[in-house]
PyMOL Python script that loads the backbone (N, CA, C, O; Angstrom):
from pymol import cmd

cmd.read_pdbstr("""\
ATOM      1  N   MET A   1       0.831  -1.178   0.000  1.00  0.00           N
ATOM      2  CA  MET A   1       0.000   0.000   0.000  1.00  0.00           C
ATOM      3  C   MET A   1       0.878   1.245   0.000  1.00  0.00           C
ATOM      4  O   MET A   1       1.806   1.352   0.801  1.00  0.00           O
ATOM      5  N   THR A   2       0.592   2.173  -0.883  1.00  0.00           N
ATOM      6  CA  THR A   2       1.363   3.400  -0.993  1.00  0.00           C
ATOM      7  C   THR A   2       0.681   4.509  -0.216  1.00  0.00           C
ATOM      8  O   THR A   2      -0.531   4.698  -0.310  1.00  0.00           O
ATOM      9  N   THR A   3       1.476   5.237   0.553  1.00  0.00           N
ATOM     10  CA  THR A   3       0.926   6.377   1.277  1.00  0.00           C
ATOM     11  C   THR A   3       1.335   7.649   0.567  1.00  0.00           C
ATOM     12  O   THR A   3       2.464   7.774   0.094  1.00  0.00           O
ATOM     13  N   ASN A   4       0.419   8.585   0.495  1.00  0.00           N
ATOM     14  CA  ASN A   4       0.684   9.858  -0.169  1.00  0.00           C
ATOM     15  C   ASN A   4       1.013  10.920   0.852  1.00  0.00           C
ATOM     16  O   ASN A   4       0.473  10.931   1.959  1.00  0.00           O
ATOM     17  N   CYS A   5       1.899  11.806   0.471  1.00  0.00           N
ATOM     18  CA  CYS A   5       2.253  12.929   1.316  1.00  0.00           C
ATOM     19  C   CYS A   5       1.240  14.049   1.094  1.00  0.00           C
ATOM     20  O   CYS A   5       0.888  14.358  -0.044  1.00  0.00           O
ATOM     21  N   ILE A   6       0.780  14.648   2.170  1.00  0.00           N
ATOM     22  CA  ILE A   6      -0.150  15.771   2.082  1.00  0.00           C
ATOM     23  C   ILE A   6       0.656  17.058   2.103  1.00  0.00           C
ATOM     24  O   ILE A   6       1.405  17.318   3.045  1.00  0.00           O
ATOM     25  N   ASN A   7       0.498  17.861   1.058  1.00  0.00           N
ATOM     26  CA  ASN A   7       1.145  19.169   0.985  1.00  0.00           C
ATOM     27  C   ASN A   7       0.245  20.209   1.637  1.00  0.00           C
ATOM     28  O   ASN A   7      -0.854  20.486   1.158  1.00  0.00           O
ATOM     29  N   TRP A   8       0.724  20.776   2.731  1.00  0.00           N
ATOM     30  CA  TRP A   8      -0.028  21.767   3.487  1.00  0.00           C
ATOM     31  C   TRP A   8       0.364  23.177   3.090  1.00  0.00           C
ATOM     32  O   TRP A   8       1.512  23.449   2.739  1.00  0.00           O
ATOM     33  N   GLY A   9      -0.608  24.058   3.153  1.00  0.00           N
ATOM     34  CA  GLY A   9      -0.380  25.486   3.046  1.00  0.00           C
ATOM     35  C   GLY A   9      -0.884  26.131   4.323  1.00  0.00           C
ATOM     36  O   GLY A   9      -1.883  25.692   4.892  1.00  0.00           O
ATOM     37  N   ILE A  10      -0.198  27.169   4.776  1.00  0.00           N
ATOM     38  CA  ILE A  10      -0.632  27.908   5.957  1.00  0.00           C
ATOM     39  C   ILE A  10      -0.864  29.353   5.552  1.00  0.00           C
ATOM     40  O   ILE A  10      -0.006  29.982   4.934  1.00  0.00           O
ATOM     41  N   ILE A  11      -2.030  29.870   5.905  1.00  0.00           N
ATOM     42  CA  ILE A  11      -2.346  31.282   5.690  1.00  0.00           C
ATOM     43  C   ILE A  11      -2.146  31.997   7.013  1.00  0.00           C
ATOM     44  O   ILE A  11      -2.817  31.698   8.001  1.00  0.00           O
ATOM     45  N   GLY A  12      -1.223  32.939   7.027  1.00  0.00           N
ATOM     46  CA  GLY A  12      -0.861  33.658   8.237  1.00  0.00           C
ATOM     47  C   GLY A  12       0.477  33.157   8.744  1.00  0.00           C
ATOM     48  O   GLY A  12       0.777  31.968   8.641  1.00  0.00           O
ATOM     49  N   ALA A  13       1.284  34.059   9.291  1.00  0.00           N
ATOM     50  CA  ALA A  13       2.630  33.677   9.723  1.00  0.00           C
ATOM     51  C   ALA A  13       2.906  34.146  11.148  1.00  0.00           C
ATOM     52  O   ALA A  13       4.008  34.599  11.459  1.00  0.00           O
ATOM     53  N   GLY A  14       1.901  34.035  12.007  1.00  0.00           N
ATOM     54  CA  GLY A  14       2.051  34.470  13.396  1.00  0.00           C
ATOM     55  C   GLY A  14       2.340  33.317  14.336  1.00  0.00           C
ATOM     56  O   GLY A  14       2.824  32.262  13.925  1.00  0.00           O
ATOM     57  N   LYS A  15       2.030  33.541  15.627  1.00  0.00           N
ATOM     58  CA  LYS A  15       2.331  32.556  16.674  1.00  0.00           C
ATOM     59  C   LYS A  15       1.591  31.238  16.480  1.00  0.00           C
ATOM     60  O   LYS A  15       2.182  30.166  16.612  1.00  0.00           O
ATOM     61  N   ILE A  16       0.296  31.315  16.167  1.00  0.00           N
ATOM     62  CA  ILE A  16      -0.487  30.082  15.991  1.00  0.00           C
ATOM     63  C   ILE A  16       0.035  29.307  14.786  1.00  0.00           C
ATOM     64  O   ILE A  16       0.141  28.082  14.837  1.00  0.00           O
ATOM     65  N   ALA A  17       0.360  30.007  13.710  1.00  0.00           N
ATOM     66  CA  ALA A  17       0.925  29.354  12.522  1.00  0.00           C
ATOM     67  C   ALA A  17       2.247  28.673  12.863  1.00  0.00           C
ATOM     68  O   ALA A  17       2.521  27.573  12.384  1.00  0.00           O
ATOM     69  N   SER A  18       3.060  29.317  13.681  1.00  0.00           N
ATOM     70  CA  SER A  18       4.344  28.729  14.087  1.00  0.00           C
ATOM     71  C   SER A  18       4.139  27.443  14.868  1.00  0.00           C
ATOM     72  O   SER A  18       4.849  26.461  14.650  1.00  0.00           O
ATOM     73  N   LYS A  19       3.166  27.445  15.781  1.00  0.00           N
ATOM     74  CA  LYS A  19       2.882  26.235  16.559  1.00  0.00           C
ATOM     75  C   LYS A  19       2.391  25.109  15.646  1.00  0.00           C
ATOM     76  O   LYS A  19       2.798  23.956  15.792  1.00  0.00           O
ATOM     77  N   PHE A  20       1.510  25.461  14.702  1.00  0.00           N
ATOM     78  CA  PHE A  20       1.005  24.455  13.774  1.00  0.00           C
ATOM     79  C   PHE A  20       2.136  23.883  12.921  1.00  0.00           C
ATOM     80  O   PHE A  20       2.231  22.668  12.743  1.00  0.00           O
ATOM     81  N   ALA A  21       2.992  24.760  12.394  1.00  0.00           N
ATOM     82  CA  ALA A  21       4.102  24.310  11.546  1.00  0.00           C
ATOM     83  C   ALA A  21       5.061  23.408  12.319  1.00  0.00           C
ATOM     84  O   ALA A  21       5.532  22.402  11.790  1.00  0.00           O
ATOM     85  N   ALA A  22       5.348  23.763  13.558  1.00  0.00           N
ATOM     86  CA  ALA A  22       6.239  22.932  14.383  1.00  0.00           C
ATOM     87  C   ALA A  22       5.612  21.558  14.615  1.00  0.00           C
ATOM     88  O   ALA A  22       6.294  20.538  14.517  1.00  0.00           O
ATOM     89  N   ASP A  23       4.334  21.531  14.916  1.00  0.00           N
ATOM     90  CA  ASP A  23       3.655  20.251  15.128  1.00  0.00           C
ATOM     91  C   ASP A  23       3.558  19.447  13.837  1.00  0.00           C
ATOM     92  O   ASP A  23       3.694  18.224  13.845  1.00  0.00           O
ATOM     93  N   LEU A  24       3.323  20.141  12.733  1.00  0.00           N
ATOM     94  CA  LEU A  24       3.200  19.464  11.440  1.00  0.00           C
ATOM     95  C   LEU A  24       4.483  18.710  11.089  1.00  0.00           C
ATOM     96  O   LEU A  24       4.442  17.670  10.432  1.00  0.00           O
ATOM     97  N   SER A  25       5.610  19.241  11.531  1.00  0.00           N
ATOM     98  CA  SER A  25       6.884  18.583  11.221  1.00  0.00           C
ATOM     99  C   SER A  25       7.007  17.215  11.894  1.00  0.00           C
ATOM    100  O   SER A  25       7.875  16.424  11.525  1.00  0.00           O
ATOM    101  N   THR A  26       6.157  16.931  12.868  1.00  0.00           N
ATOM    102  CA  THR A  26       6.204  15.634  13.547  1.00  0.00           C
ATOM    103  C   THR A  26       5.217  14.629  12.964  1.00  0.00           C
ATOM    104  O   THR A  26       5.167  13.481  13.406  1.00  0.00           O
ATOM    105  N   VAL A  27       4.438  15.050  11.981  1.00  0.00           N
ATOM    106  CA  VAL A  27       3.404  14.200  11.395  1.00  0.00           C
ATOM    107  C   VAL A  27       3.946  13.528  10.137  1.00  0.00           C
ATOM    108  O   VAL A  27       4.382  14.201   9.203  1.00  0.00           O
ATOM    109  N   SER A  28       3.916  12.204  10.122  1.00  0.00           N
ATOM    110  CA  SER A  28       4.395  11.506   8.930  1.00  0.00           C
ATOM    111  C   SER A  28       3.453  11.781   7.759  1.00  0.00           C
ATOM    112  O   SER A  28       2.270  12.058   7.954  1.00  0.00           O
ATOM    113  N   ASN A  29       3.976  11.705   6.577  1.00  0.00           N
ATOM    114  CA  ASN A  29       3.228  11.924   5.338  1.00  0.00           C
ATOM    115  C   ASN A  29       2.658  13.335   5.219  1.00  0.00           C
ATOM    116  O   ASN A  29       1.655  13.548   4.537  1.00  0.00           O
ATOM    117  N   SER A  30       3.297  14.295   5.879  1.00  0.00           N
ATOM    118  CA  SER A  30       2.879  15.691   5.773  1.00  0.00           C
ATOM    119  C   SER A  30       4.069  16.553   5.411  1.00  0.00           C
ATOM    120  O   SER A  30       5.188  16.316   5.867  1.00  0.00           O
ATOM    121  N   ASN A  31       3.817  17.556   4.585  1.00  0.00           N
ATOM    122  CA  ASN A  31       4.860  18.464   4.134  1.00  0.00           C
ATOM    123  C   ASN A  31       4.323  19.885   4.194  1.00  0.00           C
ATOM    124  O   ASN A  31       3.247  20.170   3.668  1.00  0.00           O
ATOM    125  N   LEU A  32       5.074  20.781   4.836  1.00  0.00           N
ATOM    126  CA  LEU A  32       4.706  22.192   4.785  1.00  0.00           C
ATOM    127  C   LEU A  32       5.160  22.705   3.422  1.00  0.00           C
ATOM    128  O   LEU A  32       6.327  23.042   3.219  1.00  0.00           O
ATOM    129  N   TYR A  33       4.227  22.753   2.517  1.00  0.00           N
ATOM    130  CA  TYR A  33       4.543  23.132   1.141  1.00  0.00           C
ATOM    131  C   TYR A  33       4.606  24.649   0.973  1.00  0.00           C
ATOM    132  O   TYR A  33       5.509  25.156   0.308  1.00  0.00           O
ATOM    133  N   ALA A  34       3.649  25.390   1.572  1.00  0.00           N
ATOM    134  CA  ALA A  34       3.610  26.838   1.327  1.00  0.00           C
ATOM    135  C   ALA A  34       3.124  27.606   2.545  1.00  0.00           C
ATOM    136  O   ALA A  34       2.347  27.107   3.359  1.00  0.00           O
ATOM    137  N   ILE A  35       3.605  28.828   2.641  1.00  0.00           N
ATOM    138  CA  ILE A  35       3.172  29.779   3.664  1.00  0.00           C
ATOM    139  C   ILE A  35       2.789  31.071   2.951  1.00  0.00           C
ATOM    140  O   ILE A  35       3.449  31.483   1.996  1.00  0.00           O
ATOM    141  N   ALA A  36       1.719  31.705   3.423  1.00  0.00           N
ATOM    142  CA  ALA A  36       1.319  32.996   2.853  1.00  0.00           C
ATOM    143  C   ALA A  36       1.129  34.002   3.963  1.00  0.00           C
ATOM    144  O   ALA A  36       0.579  33.699   5.022  1.00  0.00           O
ATOM    145  N   SER A  37       1.593  35.198   3.700  1.00  0.00           N
ATOM    146  CA  SER A  37       1.409  36.321   4.600  1.00  0.00           C
ATOM    147  C   SER A  37       1.109  37.539   3.744  1.00  0.00           C
ATOM    148  O   SER A  37       1.416  37.557   2.552  1.00  0.00           O
ATOM    149  N   ARG A  38       0.509  38.559   4.349  1.00  0.00           N
ATOM    150  CA  ARG A  38       0.289  39.804   3.594  1.00  0.00           C
ATOM    151  C   ARG A  38       1.618  40.496   3.316  1.00  0.00           C
ATOM    152  O   ARG A  38       1.688  41.415   2.501  1.00  0.00           O
ATOM    153  N   ASN A  39       2.673  40.048   3.998  1.00  0.00           N
ATOM    154  CA  ASN A  39       4.006  40.613   3.854  1.00  0.00           C
ATOM    155  C   ASN A  39       4.937  39.509   3.358  1.00  0.00           C
ATOM    156  O   ASN A  39       5.202  38.553   4.085  1.00  0.00           O
ATOM    157  N   LEU A  40       5.433  39.631   2.132  1.00  0.00           N
ATOM    158  CA  LEU A  40       6.275  38.580   1.544  1.00  0.00           C
ATOM    159  C   LEU A  40       7.544  38.341   2.350  1.00  0.00           C
ATOM    160  O   LEU A  40       7.986  37.198   2.475  1.00  0.00           O
ATOM    161  N   GLU A  41       8.135  39.391   2.897  1.00  0.00           N
ATOM    162  CA  GLU A  41       9.351  39.230   3.694  1.00  0.00           C
ATOM    163  C   GLU A  41       9.073  38.344   4.919  1.00  0.00           C
ATOM    164  O   GLU A  41       9.869  37.464   5.248  1.00  0.00           O
ATOM    165  N   LYS A  42       7.951  38.582   5.581  1.00  0.00           N
ATOM    166  CA  LYS A  42       7.575  37.761   6.733  1.00  0.00           C
ATOM    167  C   LYS A  42       7.319  36.316   6.308  1.00  0.00           C
ATOM    168  O   LYS A  42       7.704  35.385   7.015  1.00  0.00           O
ATOM    169  N   ALA A  43       6.676  36.127   5.164  1.00  0.00           N
ATOM    170  CA  ALA A  43       6.429  34.777   4.648  1.00  0.00           C
ATOM    171  C   ALA A  43       7.745  34.068   4.345  1.00  0.00           C
ATOM    172  O   ALA A  43       7.897  32.885   4.649  1.00  0.00           O
ATOM    173  N   ASN A  44       8.687  34.777   3.755  1.00  0.00           N
ATOM    174  CA  ASN A  44       9.990  34.178   3.450  1.00  0.00           C
ATOM    175  C   ASN A  44      10.726  33.758   4.718  1.00  0.00           C
ATOM    176  O   ASN A  44      11.310  32.675   4.763  1.00  0.00           O
ATOM    177  N   LEU A  45      10.704  34.600   5.745  1.00  0.00           N
ATOM    178  CA  LEU A  45      11.370  34.260   7.011  1.00  0.00           C
ATOM    179  C   LEU A  45      10.716  33.040   7.658  1.00  0.00           C
ATOM    180  O   LEU A  45      11.406  32.140   8.137  1.00  0.00           O
ATOM    181  N   PHE A  46       9.395  33.016   7.670  1.00  0.00           N
ATOM    182  CA  PHE A  46       8.659  31.883   8.222  1.00  0.00           C
ATOM    183  C   PHE A  46       8.990  30.623   7.428  1.00  0.00           C
ATOM    184  O   PHE A  46       9.244  29.569   8.012  1.00  0.00           O
ATOM    185  N   GLY A  47       8.988  30.728   6.113  1.00  0.00           N
ATOM    186  CA  GLY A  47       9.289  29.589   5.253  1.00  0.00           C
ATOM    187  C   GLY A  47      10.667  29.017   5.503  1.00  0.00           C
ATOM    188  O   GLY A  47      10.845  27.799   5.508  1.00  0.00           O
ATOM    189  N   LYS A  48      11.640  29.880   5.708  1.00  0.00           N
ATOM    190  CA  LYS A  48      13.000  29.408   5.991  1.00  0.00           C
ATOM    191  C   LYS A  48      13.063  28.722   7.347  1.00  0.00           C
ATOM    192  O   LYS A  48      13.719  27.692   7.500  1.00  0.00           O
ATOM    193  N   GLU A  49      12.380  29.297   8.331  1.00  0.00           N
ATOM    194  CA  GLU A  49      12.407  28.721   9.675  1.00  0.00           C
ATOM    195  C   GLU A  49      11.770  27.330   9.714  1.00  0.00           C
ATOM    196  O   GLU A  49      12.250  26.446  10.424  1.00  0.00           O
ATOM    197  N   PHE A  50      10.691  27.137   8.952  1.00  0.00           N
ATOM    198  CA  PHE A  50       9.951  25.878   9.017  1.00  0.00           C
ATOM    199  C   PHE A  50      10.085  25.032   7.753  1.00  0.00           C
ATOM    200  O   PHE A  50       9.323  24.084   7.560  1.00  0.00           O
ATOM    201  N   ASN A  51      11.045  25.365   6.893  1.00  0.00           N
ATOM    202  CA  ASN A  51      11.363  24.577   5.704  1.00  0.00           C
ATOM    203  C   ASN A  51      10.198  24.427   4.726  1.00  0.00           C
ATOM    204  O   ASN A  51       9.996  23.356   4.154  1.00  0.00           O
ATOM    205  N   ALA A  52       9.440  25.497   4.538  1.00  0.00           N
ATOM    206  CA  ALA A  52       8.380  25.483   3.532  1.00  0.00           C
ATOM    207  C   ALA A  52       9.007  25.520   2.142  1.00  0.00           C
ATOM    208  O   ALA A  52      10.065  26.118   1.947  1.00  0.00           O
ATOM    209  N   ASP A  53       8.366  24.895   1.204  1.00  0.00           N
ATOM    210  CA  ASP A  53       8.881  24.862  -0.161  1.00  0.00           C
ATOM    211  C   ASP A  53       8.736  26.211  -0.861  1.00  0.00           C
ATOM    212  O   ASP A  53       9.562  26.566  -1.702  1.00  0.00           O
ATOM    213  N   ILE A  54       7.686  26.965  -0.518  1.00  0.00           N
ATOM    214  CA  ILE A  54       7.413  28.219  -1.211  1.00  0.00           C
ATOM    215  C   ILE A  54       6.737  29.199  -0.261  1.00  0.00           C
ATOM    216  O   ILE A  54       6.028  28.797   0.662  1.00  0.00           O
ATOM    217  N   ALA A  55       6.964  30.485  -0.496  1.00  0.00           N
ATOM    218  CA  ALA A  55       6.337  31.546   0.306  1.00  0.00           C
ATOM    219  C   ALA A  55       5.601  32.497  -0.626  1.00  0.00           C
ATOM    220  O   ALA A  55       6.071  32.818  -1.718  1.00  0.00           O
ATOM    221  N   TYR A  56       4.452  32.933  -0.173  1.00  0.00           N
ATOM    222  CA  TYR A  56       3.634  33.866  -0.949  1.00  0.00           C
ATOM    223  C   TYR A  56       3.380  35.139  -0.153  1.00  0.00           C
ATOM    224  O   TYR A  56       3.265  35.106   1.072  1.00  0.00           O
ATOM    225  N   GLY A  57       3.294  36.252  -0.857  1.00  0.00           N
ATOM    226  CA  GLY A  57       2.959  37.533  -0.260  1.00  0.00           C
ATOM    227  C   GLY A  57       1.483  37.852  -0.399  1.00  0.00           C
ATOM    228  O   GLY A  57       1.062  38.983  -0.157  1.00  0.00           O
ATOM    229  N   SER A  58       0.694  36.856  -0.789  1.00  0.00           N
ATOM    230  CA  SER A  58      -0.755  37.040  -0.885  1.00  0.00           C
ATOM    231  C   SER A  58      -1.441  35.728  -0.560  1.00  0.00           C
ATOM    232  O   SER A  58      -0.971  34.655  -0.939  1.00  0.00           O
ATOM    233  N   TYR A  59      -2.559  35.823   0.147  1.00  0.00           N
ATOM    234  CA  TYR A  59      -3.323  34.633   0.495  1.00  0.00           C
ATOM    235  C   TYR A  59      -3.908  33.982  -0.754  1.00  0.00           C
ATOM    236  O   TYR A  59      -3.959  32.757  -0.865  1.00  0.00           O
ATOM    237  N   GLU A  60      -4.344  34.811  -1.680  1.00  0.00           N
ATOM    238  CA  GLU A  60      -4.965  34.295  -2.906  1.00  0.00           C
ATOM    239  C   GLU A  60      -3.998  33.424  -3.701  1.00  0.00           C
ATOM    240  O   GLU A  60      -4.396  32.390  -4.238  1.00  0.00           O
ATOM    241  N   ASP A  61      -2.727  33.835  -3.782  1.00  0.00           N
ATOM    242  CA  ASP A  61      -1.744  33.037  -4.522  1.00  0.00           C
ATOM    243  C   ASP A  61      -1.594  31.644  -3.918  1.00  0.00           C
ATOM    244  O   ASP A  61      -1.463  30.659  -4.646  1.00  0.00           O
ATOM    245  N   LEU A  62      -1.613  31.561  -2.597  1.00  0.00           N
ATOM    246  CA  LEU A  62      -1.518  30.252  -1.947  1.00  0.00           C
ATOM    247  C   LEU A  62      -2.741  29.403  -2.275  1.00  0.00           C
ATOM    248  O   LEU A  62      -2.609  28.230  -2.622  1.00  0.00           O
ATOM    249  N   VAL A  63      -3.918  29.987  -2.168  1.00  0.00           N
ATOM    250  CA  VAL A  63      -5.153  29.243  -2.423  1.00  0.00           C
ATOM    251  C   VAL A  63      -5.201  28.714  -3.857  1.00  0.00           C
ATOM    252  O   VAL A  63      -5.753  27.641  -4.100  1.00  0.00           O
ATOM    253  N   LEU A  64      -4.642  29.441  -4.785  1.00  0.00           N
ATOM    254  CA  LEU A  64      -4.676  29.045  -6.194  1.00  0.00           C
ATOM    255  C   LEU A  64      -3.601  28.026  -6.574  1.00  0.00           C
ATOM    256  O   LEU A  64      -3.607  27.525  -7.699  1.00  0.00           O
ATOM    257  N   ASP A  65      -2.684  27.710  -5.665  1.00  0.00           N
ATOM    258  CA  ASP A  65      -1.603  26.766  -5.951  1.00  0.00           C
ATOM    259  C   ASP A  65      -2.158  25.335  -5.977  1.00  0.00           C
ATOM    260  O   ASP A  65      -2.611  24.820  -4.955  1.00  0.00           O
ATOM    261  N   ALA A  66      -2.120  24.714  -7.127  1.00  0.00           N
ATOM    262  CA  ALA A  66      -2.690  23.377  -7.315  1.00  0.00           C
ATOM    263  C   ALA A  66      -1.909  22.276  -6.596  1.00  0.00           C
ATOM    264  O   ALA A  66      -2.406  21.155  -6.485  1.00  0.00           O
ATOM    265  N   HIS A  67      -0.706  22.562  -6.108  1.00  0.00           N
ATOM    266  CA  HIS A  67       0.094  21.552  -5.417  1.00  0.00           C
ATOM    267  C   HIS A  67      -0.321  21.372  -3.958  1.00  0.00           C
ATOM    268  O   HIS A  67       0.123  20.432  -3.300  1.00  0.00           O
ATOM    269  N   ILE A  68      -1.163  22.259  -3.453  1.00  0.00           N
ATOM    270  CA  ILE A  68      -1.571  22.217  -2.052  1.00  0.00           C
ATOM    271  C   ILE A  68      -2.795  21.321  -1.895  1.00  0.00           C
ATOM    272  O   ILE A  68      -3.778  21.447  -2.624  1.00  0.00           O
ATOM    273  N   ASP A  69      -2.708  20.405  -0.917  1.00  0.00           N
ATOM    274  CA  ASP A  69      -3.808  19.489  -0.638  1.00  0.00           C
ATOM    275  C   ASP A  69      -4.717  19.984   0.480  1.00  0.00           C
ATOM    276  O   ASP A  69      -5.918  19.717   0.463  1.00  0.00           O
ATOM    277  N   ALA A  70      -4.157  20.703   1.454  1.00  0.00           N
ATOM    278  CA  ALA A  70      -4.925  21.175   2.606  1.00  0.00           C
ATOM    279  C   ALA A  70      -4.360  22.522   3.052  1.00  0.00           C
ATOM    280  O   ALA A  70      -3.166  22.786   2.915  1.00  0.00           O
ATOM    281  N   ILE A  71      -5.243  23.371   3.589  1.00  0.00           N
ATOM    282  CA  ILE A  71      -4.832  24.703   4.035  1.00  0.00           C
ATOM    283  C   ILE A  71      -5.265  24.901   5.480  1.00  0.00           C
ATOM    284  O   ILE A  71      -6.410  24.634   5.846  1.00  0.00           O
ATOM    285  N   TYR A  72      -4.323  25.377   6.295  1.00  0.00           N
ATOM    286  CA  TYR A  72      -4.620  25.767   7.672  1.00  0.00           C
ATOM    287  C   TYR A  72      -4.671  27.289   7.699  1.00  0.00           C
ATOM    288  O   TYR A  72      -3.720  27.957   7.293  1.00  0.00           O
ATOM    289  N   ILE A  73      -5.777  27.828   8.177  1.00  0.00           N
ATOM    290  CA  ILE A  73      -5.946  29.279   8.245  1.00  0.00           C
ATOM    291  C   ILE A  73      -5.604  29.720   9.661  1.00  0.00           C
ATOM    292  O   ILE A  73      -6.320  29.404  10.611  1.00  0.00           O
ATOM    293  N   ALA A  74      -4.506  30.449   9.791  1.00  0.00           N
ATOM    294  CA  ALA A  74      -3.989  30.839  11.097  1.00  0.00           C
ATOM    295  C   ALA A  74      -4.050  32.349  11.300  1.00  0.00           C
ATOM    296  O   ALA A  74      -3.153  32.951  11.890  1.00  0.00           O
ATOM    297  N   THR A  75      -5.126  32.943  10.797  1.00  0.00           N
ATOM    298  CA  THR A  75      -5.301  34.376  11.002  1.00  0.00           C
ATOM    299  C   THR A  75      -6.402  34.598  12.039  1.00  0.00           C
ATOM    300  O   THR A  75      -7.304  33.771  12.173  1.00  0.00           O
ATOM    301  N   PRO A  76      -6.330  35.699  12.764  1.00  0.00           N
ATOM    302  CA  PRO A  76      -7.375  35.957  13.761  1.00  0.00           C
ATOM    303  C   PRO A  76      -8.708  36.241  13.091  1.00  0.00           C
ATOM    304  O   PRO A  76      -8.768  36.849  12.022  1.00  0.00           O
ATOM    305  N   GLN A  77      -9.769  35.793  13.737  1.00  0.00           N
ATOM    306  CA  GLN A  77     -11.104  36.059  13.203  1.00  0.00           C
ATOM    307  C   GLN A  77     -11.504  37.476  13.580  1.00  0.00           C
ATOM    308  O   GLN A  77     -11.331  37.904  14.721  1.00  0.00           O
ATOM    309  N   GLN A  78     -12.033  38.186  12.618  1.00  0.00           N
ATOM    310  CA  GLN A  78     -12.490  39.559  12.844  1.00  0.00           C
ATOM    311  C   GLN A  78     -13.975  39.547  13.146  1.00  0.00           C
ATOM    312  O   GLN A  78     -14.764  39.043  12.347  1.00  0.00           O
ATOM    313  N   PHE A  79     -14.360  40.085  14.266  1.00  0.00           N
ATOM    314  CA  PHE A  79     -15.767  40.215  14.609  1.00  0.00           C
ATOM    315  C   PHE A  79     -16.180  41.660  14.406  1.00  0.00           C
ATOM    316  O   PHE A  79     -15.418  42.577  14.711  1.00  0.00           O
ATOM    317  N   SER A  80     -17.386  41.865  13.892  1.00  0.00           N
ATOM    318  CA  SER A  80     -17.828  43.240  13.686  1.00  0.00           C
ATOM    319  C   SER A  80     -18.787  43.682  14.760  1.00  0.00           C
ATOM    320  O   SER A  80     -19.258  44.820  14.737  1.00  0.00           O
TER     321      SER A  80
END
""", "prot")
cmd.dss("prot")
cmd.show_as("cartoon", "prot")
cmd.util.cbc("prot")
cmd.orient("prot")
């Protein structure tokens, strides 16, 4: 039986995203494929720290990436 690796994307590069990325590194068959932040520099730093394959400076670019199997949204919820 062949197991497939799940390519994860994370939207947001804050504390919760860091905790998720650290935990994800302990999960077999999972790969932190992409990180997105509204700030590309922050996404690049996060990507280097957690060995993401790619960093995006826009959430939309991450969502449109066909290589991503699952997305974790790590941004705060805005209440009005």
